[in-house]
C-alpha positions in Angstrom: 0.0 0.1 -0.1 1.5 3.4 -1.2 1.3 6.4 1.1 -0.9 9.2 -0.4 2.1 11.4 -1.2 3.8 8.8 -2.7 0.7 7.9 -4.8 0.2 11.2 -6.2 3.9 11.4 -7.6 3.5 8.0 -9.3 0.0 8.7 -10.7 1.5 11.7 -12.1 4.4 10.2 -13.4 2.2 7.2 -15.0 -0.1 9.5 -16.6 2.8 11.5 -18.0 4.5 8.4 -19.6 1.4 6.9 -20.7 0.2 9.7 -22.5 3.6 10.2 -24.3 3.7 6.4 -25.3 0.1 6.9 -26.5 1.2 9.9 -28.6 4.3 7.7 -29.9 2.2 4.7 -30.8 -1.0 6.2 -32.0 -0.1 9.5 -33.2 3.3 9.1 -34.8 3.0 5.1 -35.5 6.7 5.1 -33.7 6.4 3.0 -30.5 9.1 2.7 -28.0 7.6 -0.1 -25.6 6.2 -3.2 -26.2 2.3 -3.7 -25.7 3.0 -5.8 -22.7 5.2 -2.9 -21.1 2.6 -0.4 -22.0 -0.2 -2.9 -20.3 2.0 -2.8 -17.3 2.3 1.0 -16.9 -1.8 1.1 -17.4 -2.3 -1.7 -14.8 0.0 0.0 -12.3 -2.1 3.3 -12.9 -5.6 1.6 -12.6 -4.5 -0.3 -9.3 -3.4 3.2 -8.0 -6.6 4.8 -9.0 -8.8 2.1 -7.4 -6.6 2.4 -4.0 -7.3 6.3 -4.1 -10.4 6.9 -5.8 -10.3 10.7 -4.7 -6.9 11.1 -7.1 -9.0 9.9 -10.4 -9.2 12.6 -12.8 -11.7 12.9 -15.9 -8.4 13.2 -18.2 -6.6 10.0 -16.9 -5.2 7.6 -19.4 -7.6 5.1 -17.9 -10.3 6.9 -19.1 -9.4 7.2 -22.7 -10.5 5.1 -25.5 -7.8 6.0 -28.3 -6.5 9.1 -29.6 -7.7 12.2 -31.7 -7.6 12.0 -35.5 -5.0 13.5 -37.2 -5.8 17.1 -38.6 -4.5 16.1 -42.2 -7.5 13.5 -42.5 -11.0 13.9 -42.9 -12.8 13.1 -39.7 -15.8 10.7 -39.6 -18.4 10.3 -36.6 -19.1 6.9 -35.7 -22.7 5.9 -35.4 -22.0 3.8 -32.8 -18.8 4.4 -30.2 -16.1 2.0 -31.1 -14.9 1.5 -27.5 -11.9 -0.9 -26.4 -12.1 -3.9 -24.4 -10.2 -4.5 -21.0 -7.3 -6.8 -20.8 -7.7 -9.8 -19.0 -4.6 -11.7 -17.2 -6.2 -14.2 -14.9 -9.3 -16.7 -14.8 -11.0 -14.0 -12.4 -10.7 -11.5 -14.7 -12.3 -13.5 -17.4 -15.3 -14.4 -15.1 -15.5 -10.9 -14.4 -15.8 -10.1 -18.1 -18.6 -12.8 -18.4 -20.4 -11.7 -15.7 -20.5 -8.1 -16.9 -21.7 -9.4 -20.2 -24.6 -11.4 -19.0 -25.6 -8.6 -16.9 -25.6 -6.3 -19.8 -27.5 -8.7 -22.0 -29.8 -9.4 -19.2 -29.4 -13.3 -19.3 -28.4 -16.1 -17.1 -27.7 -18.7 -19.4 -24.0 -20.0 -20.1 -22.4 -17.8 -22.9 -19.9 -19.5 -25.6 -16.8 -17.6 -27.0 -14.2 -17.8 -29.6 -11.0 -16.5 -28.9 -8.1 -16.0 -31.2 -4.6 -14.8 -30.8 -4.4 -11.0 -30.5 -3.7 -9.3 -34.1 -2.7 -5.5 -33.3 -3.3 -3.9 -36.6 -5.4 -1.0 -37.3 -9.2 -0.9 -36.1 -11.4 0.1 -38.9 -15.2 0.4 -39.1 -16.7 -0.1 -42.5 -20.4 1.0 -43.0 -22.4 -0.2 -45.8 -25.4 1.2 -46.9 -27.8 -0.8 -49.0 -24.7 -3.3 -49.5 -22.8 -0.8 -51.0 -19.3 0.4 -49.1 -20.2 4.1 -47.8 -17.4 4.4 -45.2 -14.1 3.4 -43.8 -12.7 5.0 -40.7 -10.2 4.3 -38.1 -11.3 3.8 -34.3 -9.7 7.2 -33.6 -10.6 8.4 -30.0 -13.8 6.1 -30.3 -16.4 8.6 -31.4 -14.6 10.0 -34.3 -11.8 8.5 -36.6 -10.0 9.3 -39.7 -11.8 8.8 -42.9 -9.5 6.0 -44.6 -11.8 4.7 -47.5 -9.4 5.4 -50.1 -6.9 3.1 -48.2 -9.3 0.7 -47.5 -10.6 0.3 -51.3 -6.8 -1.1 -52.2 -7.4 -4.2 -49.9 -8.8 -6.6 -52.2 -10.6 -9.1 -49.6 -12.7 -6.0 -48.5 -15.9 -6.0 -50.7 -17.2 -2.9 -52.4 -20.5 -4.3 -52.3 -22.0 -7.1 -50.4 -24.0 -9.8 -51.7 -27.2 -8.6 -50.0 -28.5 -5.0 -49.8 -27.8 -4.7 -46.2 -27.0 -1.6 -43.9 -24.5 -2.7 -41.7 -21.5 -1.8 -39.8 -18.4 -3.9 -39.4 -15.4 -3.5 -37.2 -12.2 -5.2 -37.7 -8.3 -5.1 -37.7 -6.1 -4.2 -41.0 -2.9 -5.7 -40.7 -0.1 -6.8 -43.1 0.8 -10.5 -42.7 4.5 -11.2 -43.2 
């Protein structure tokens, strides 16, 4: 258990480090630390903010979804926010996730999940209107992202037209397989 004074200093330091790494990773596409190291910084901050809830602030990195869209792109507002999932590192955290899903869906039945290895690419939201690709945007800050439709149109595996005239939003990761 940290003293309040030590917690204040460590929280401030962690917030500065995390914001710097957010900018390097999301803003400049030039990360200096691994995802695991980043998660360790974030988890340390989360634990300190839980231990000292009065030190939580609205602008803490723990309250953030992504980063603002870069100014040289046109921006697109997402119809539904693209929120991020929390990391889970233990069975207890997985069970807690399951309980939140059941509560959110207001169901008691057992749920089944499919998992995949994490692919860290660029989160993209595609919007189809009457089956035609209308928009493609990065996740950005979760509420507004960068318009990347011209880039998406170069990916041959993404259909320009769906086989049925659906109005649908699709979220996925774009990555380069080496």
